[in-house]
C-alpha positions in Angstrom: 93.4 49.7 135.3 96.5 49.7 137.6 97.7 46.3 136.3 97.3 47.4 132.6 99.5 50.5 133.5 102.1 48.4 135.2 101.8 45.7 132.4 102.6 48.6 129.8 105.7 49.8 131.6 107.1 46.3 131.9 106.9 45.5 128.4 108.0 48.8 127.3 110.9 48.4 129.3 111.6 44.7 128.2 111.3 45.9 124.6 113.6 49.0 124.7 116.4 46.7 126.6 116.3 43.7 124.2 116.4 46.3 121.3 119.2 48.0 122.7 121.5 45.1 123.1 120.2 42.4 121.1 117.5 43.3 118.6 119.6 46.2 116.8 121.9 43.7 115.9 119.2 41.6 114.4 117.8 44.3 112.6 121.2 45.7 111.5 122.4 42.0 110.2 119.0 41.7 108.2 119.7 45.4 106.7 123.3 44.7 105.7 122.1 41.5 104.1 119.4 43.4 102.0 122.1 45.9 101.2 124.5 43.2 100.0 121.7 41.5 97.9 120.6 45.0 96.2 124.4 45.9 95.7 126.2 42.8 95.5 129.6 44.5 94.0 130.6 47.5 96.4 133.4 49.7 95.2 136.9 48.1 95.9 139.5 50.2 97.6 142.0 47.0 98.1 144.5 48.8 95.9 147.0 50.7 97.8 147.5 54.0 96.4 150.1 55.8 98.4 149.7 59.4 98.0 148.1 60.1 101.5 150.6 61.3 104.2 150.0 60.6 107.8 150.6 62.4 111.1 150.7 59.6 113.8 149.8 61.1 117.1 150.3 59.4 120.8 149.3 61.2 123.9 151.2 59.5 126.7 151.1 60.5 130.3 153.3 59.0 132.8 154.3 55.7 130.6 157.7 55.2 131.2 157.5 51.5 131.6 155.6 51.2 128.1 156.8 53.9 125.8 159.7 52.4 124.6 157.8 49.4 123.2 154.9 51.7 122.2 157.8 53.6 119.9 159.2 50.6 118.6 155.9 49.1 117.5 154.8 52.1 115.8 158.0 52.8 114.0 157.8 49.2 112.9 154.7 49.5 111.3 154.3 48.7 107.5 154.1 52.1 105.7 156.5 54.5 103.6 158.9 56.1 105.7 158.5 59.3 103.9 154.9 59.5 104.1 154.6 59.5 107.7 155.6 61.4 111.0 155.4 60.8 114.6 154.2 62.9 117.3 154.4 62.0 120.8 153.0 64.3 123.5 153.9 63.9 127.0 152.4 66.7 128.6 152.3 66.6 132.3 154.2 63.5 132.6 156.3 63.3 136.3 158.1 60.6 135.4 160.6 60.1 132.8 158.3 59.4 129.6 159.5 62.2 127.7 163.5 61.3 128.0 162.6 57.6 127.6 160.8 58.6 124.4 163.6 60.6 122.7 166.0 58.0 123.6 164.1 55.4 121.9 163.5 57.5 118.8 167.4 58.2 118.5 168.2 54.6 119.0 166.1 53.5 115.9 168.0 53.6 112.7 166.6 55.0 109.6 163.8 56.5 111.8 160.9 58.6 110.0 160.4 61.9 111.3 159.4 62.5 114.9 158.7 65.1 117.4 158.3 64.9 121.0 156.0 67.7 122.7 156.4 68.3 126.4 155.3 71.1 128.8 155.0 70.5 132.7 151.4 71.3 133.0 148.9 68.3 132.8 145.7 69.7 130.9 144.2 66.6 129.8 144.5 64.3 126.7 142.1 67.0 124.6 144.4 70.0 125.2 147.4 67.8 124.4 145.9 66.5 121.1 144.7 69.8 120.1 148.2 71.2 120.8 149.7 68.6 118.4 147.0 69.4 115.8 147.7 73.3 115.7 151.5 72.5 115.4 151.6 69.6 113.0 147.8 69.5 111.5 149.2 70.6 108.3 151.7 68.9 106.0 153.5 71.2 103.6 152.6 70.9 100.2 150.2 68.5 100.9 146.1 69.2 100.1 144.3 68.6 103.4 142.0 65.7 101.6 145.5 63.8 101.5 146.7 64.4 105.0 145.3 61.8 107.3 145.7 62.0 111.1 146.2 58.5 112.9 145.4 58.4 116.9 146.2 55.6 119.0 146.5 55.0 122.9 149.9 54.8 124.3 149.1 51.6 126.0 148.4 49.6 123.1 150.1 47.6 120.4 149.1 47.8 116.7 149.6 45.1 114.0 151.9 45.4 111.6 149.8 46.5 108.5 147.5 48.6 110.6 148.3 52.2 108.8 148.2 50.6 105.5 144.8 48.8 106.1 143.3 52.2 107.3 144.8 54.8 105.1 143.2 52.4 101.8 139.6 53.8 103.1 140.5 57.2 102.2 140.8 56.2 98.8 137.1 56.8 99.0 136.1 60.3 99.2 132.9 59.6 101.3 134.9 58.2 104.1 136.0 61.1 106.4 137.0 58.7 109.4 138.3 55.2 109.9 137.9 53.3 113.3 140.2 50.4 113.9 139.3 47.3 115.9 140.0 47.0 119.6 141.2 43.9 121.2 141.6 42.7 124.7 144.6 40.5 125.6 143.7 38.3 128.3 145.7 36.0 130.8 144.9 32.9 132.5 145.0 35.0 135.8 142.8 37.8 134.7 139.7 38.4 136.4 135.9 37.2 135.4 135.5 41.0 134.4 138.5 40.7 131.9 136.7 37.7 130.0 133.6 39.8 130.0 135.2 42.8 128.9 136.7 40.6 126.0 133.1 38.9 125.3 131.4 42.6 125.1 134.3 44.0 122.7 134.1 41.2 120.3 130.4 41.9 120.2 130.9 45.6 119.6 133.4 44.7 116.8 130.7 42.6 115.0 128.1 45.6 115.3 130.5 47.9 114.0 131.2 45.9 111.1 127.8 45.9 110.4 127.4 49.3 111.1 129.8 50.7 108.4 128.2 48.1 105.9 125.0 49.8 106.4 126.7 53.4 106.3 128.8 54.7 109.3 130.3 53.4 112.4 128.6 55.1 115.5 131.7 56.4 116.9 135.5 55.4 117.1 137.2 54.1 120.1 140.4 56.0 121.2 142.6 53.2 121.1 142.8 53.3 116.9 141.2 56.1 114.7 142.1 57.8 111.5 140.4 61.1 109.8 141.1 63.5 107.5 142.8 66.5 108.3 140.4 68.8 106.6 137.3 67.2 108.4 139.0 68.0 112.0 136.8 70.0 114.3 138.3 71.1 117.8 136.7 69.0 120.6 135.4 71.4 123.3 138.2 71.2 126.5 135.7 69.8 129.1 134.6 67.0 126.8 135.1 63.6 128.3 134.8 61.0 125.6 136.7 63.1 122.8 137.3 60.0 120.4 133.6 59.4 119.9 132.7 63.1 119.8 135.1 64.0 117.1 134.1 61.1 114.9 130.4 61.7 115.3 130.9 65.3 114.4 132.6 63.8 111.3 129.7 61.7 110.4 127.2 64.8 111.4 128.9 66.5 108.1 127.9 63.9 105.8 130.9 61.6 106.1 131.1 58.1 106.6 133.2 56.5 109.3 134.5 53.2 108.1 135.7 50.1 110.0 138.7 48.0 109.5 138.9 45.0 111.3 142.2 44.2 110.1 143.6 47.2 111.6 143.7 46.6 115.4 144.8 47.9 118.6 145.6 45.3 121.4 145.6 46.0 125.0 145.3 43.9 128.3 142.4 44.0 130.3 141.7 46.1 133.5 143.8 45.0 136.2 140.6 44.4 138.8 137.1 45.1 138.9 137.7 48.6 140.5 140.0 49.6 137.8 137.2 48.9 135.3 134.9 50.4 137.3 136.9 53.7 137.2 137.0 53.4 133.0 133.2 52.5 132.8 132.0 55.2 135.0 134.1 58.0 133.0 133.0 56.5 129.8 129.5 56.4 131.1 129.6 60.1 132.1 131.2 61.1 128.6 128.5 59.2 127.0 125.7 60.9 128.6 127.4 64.3 127.9 127.8 63.6 124.4 124.1 62.9 124.2 123.5 66.1 124.9 126.2 67.9 123.0 125.4 65.6 119.9 121.5 66.5 120.3 121.2 67.4 116.5 122.0 64.0 115.5 118.8 62.7 117.0 116.9 64.2 114.4 115.9 61.6 111.8 114.3 63.8 109.1 117.6 65.5 108.8 120.2 62.7 109.5 118.3 59.6 108.4 120.3 56.5 108.7 123.2 58.0 111.1 120.2 59.0 113.4 119.1 55.7 113.6 122.1 54.1 114.4 123.5 56.5 116.8 120.0 56.0 118.7 120.1 52.6 118.2 123.8 51.4 119.1 124.5 54.0 121.9 121.7 56.6 122.9 119.4 53.6 124.2 122.4 51.9 125.9 123.4 55.3 127.6 119.7 56.5 128.8 116.4 54.3 128.5 118.1 50.9 128.4 119.6 51.4 132.4 116.7 53.5 133.2 114.2 50.6 132.4 116.1 48.0 134.2 114.7 48.6 137.7 111.6 49.4 136.4 111.4 46.2 134.4 112.3 44.1 137.9 109.8 46.1 140.2 106.8 45.9 137.5 107.6 42.2 137.1 107.6 41.6 140.7 104.3 43.5 141.2 102.5 41.5 138.8 104.2 38.4 139.8 102.7 38.7 143.4 99.4 39.3 141.9 99.5 35.7 141.1 99.8 35.6 137.2 101.7 32.3 136.4 103.6 33.8 133.2 104.6 37.0 135.2 105.9 34.6 138.1 107.9 32.8 135.8 109.5 35.9 134.2 110.4 37.0 137.5 111.8 33.8 138.6 114.2 34.1 135.3 115.3 37.8 136.5 116.1 36.4 139.9 118.3 33.8 138.1 120.1 36.3 136.0 120.7 38.6 138.9 121.8 35.8 141.1 124.4 34.8 138.2 125.8 38.3 138.0 126.1 38.2 141.9 127.7 34.8 141.8 130.0 36.2 139.3 131.0 39.2 141.4 131.7 36.7 144.6 133.6 34.4 142.3 135.8 37.2 140.9 136.6 38.3 144.5 137.8 34.6 145.0 139.7 34.4 141.9 137.6 31.8 140.2 136.4 32.1 136.8 133.3 30.4 135.6 132.3 31.6 132.4 128.6 31.0 132.7 128.7 34.1 135.1 130.8 36.3 132.9 128.1 38.1 131.0 125.5 38.6 133.6 128.2 40.1 135.3 129.6 42.7 133.2 126.0 43.6 132.0 125.4 44.4 135.4 128.5 46.3 135.8 128.1 48.3 132.6 124.6 49.5 133.6 125.8 50.6 137.1 128.6 52.4 135.6 125.7 54.4 133.8 124.1 55.3 137.0 127.4 56.2 138.6 128.3 58.3 135.4 125.2 59.9 135.5 125.4 60.9 139.3 129.2 62.1 138.6 128.4 64.4 135.5 125.5 66.4 137.1 127.5 66.9 140.2 130.5 67.9 138.0 132.8 65.4 139.6 134.1 63.8 136.2 137.4 65.9 135.5 138.4 66.0 131.7 141.8 64.8 133.5 141.2 61.4 133.8 142.4 59.3 136.4 144.9 56.5 134.7 143.3 53.0 135.2 145.7 50.4 135.7 145.6 47.4 133.3 146.3 43.7 134.0 149.7 43.6 132.5 150.9 46.5 134.8 149.4 44.4 137.6 151.2 41.1 136.8 154.5 42.8 136.1 154.8 42.3 132.5 155.6 45.7 131.7 159.1 46.3 132.9 160.0 49.8 134.5 
């Protein structure tokens, strides 16, 4: 009887973890294939109809060494200059980010309309973004459904057609937001976690593409996303992952969140494992907070496909999957020591997997890169971050004002001060 209960726990955990990380992707691909067969000619939105006006918002904190390049990249993107305006919010910056931003804009010939918002007090990205929305959330004589807000991080660079590619999706009235693609720039000297991060985001991008084909992307990443001004809803000031919360609330209202892989934001990987951990822990805390605050989306009967995608792609990874990992290990160990050959072999495979992860950690410390260890190492890193994020969240230790993580290009001196 005892062994049966332990066996049920083990297999329940295996099913949950495998489904969260691989099974959902397989099922999602199958559903997308069926949808393509049933609806072979989807509505084409490729013809550009330049009727939308874009407010391009960047929140920058102490980005003195990067801000000039960010502005030049942003202004140089392909889009009619009379249909776009740039808002850079530099609240709380203690370096010369506001001054450099102003000088950079002033030095650009035929520059579109731009504004720099700055106040000495640092209240976090959410407050800065909302301040920009309060001041520039409306475009004179333009209907809200034709006014697009585009948000991108200060430490990323966009490809030249990013705005045009994103805005095209808003020709479909069912689209309330669009997620761009996040890409990781890796150098030869980047740490092992950097390669794991890059592999992870390639897989995530594939899932987002299929999510969007089925119905909606499950939350956009803050590196690059856009939404209709009319769909905007102020995010609570203590929200830890405002981009995810904002776009999921838009999906909750019945809109689709589309995905545009040809609009991408490139950023360098984290400078080190410790820097990556800071980022992962705060995202984990924010993800768990979002599960509570977006609880209505768990209602299959009301939200149907959105609930299925949200639970499968996000909720399980943030809750049950990390919870089951130690349970899988301990229950498997118990059954293996009972002398069962199958469970003994399964336990050995687990030992090999976690040994590879440990070797990945050791080799990263010695700056040795062996690709076979990237995936188990990064997998364990992500799930450890969920536990750390949970304890930080319940202790109230995760502030909405995040500590800025160093990226690899800063560490290697690529960004000039």
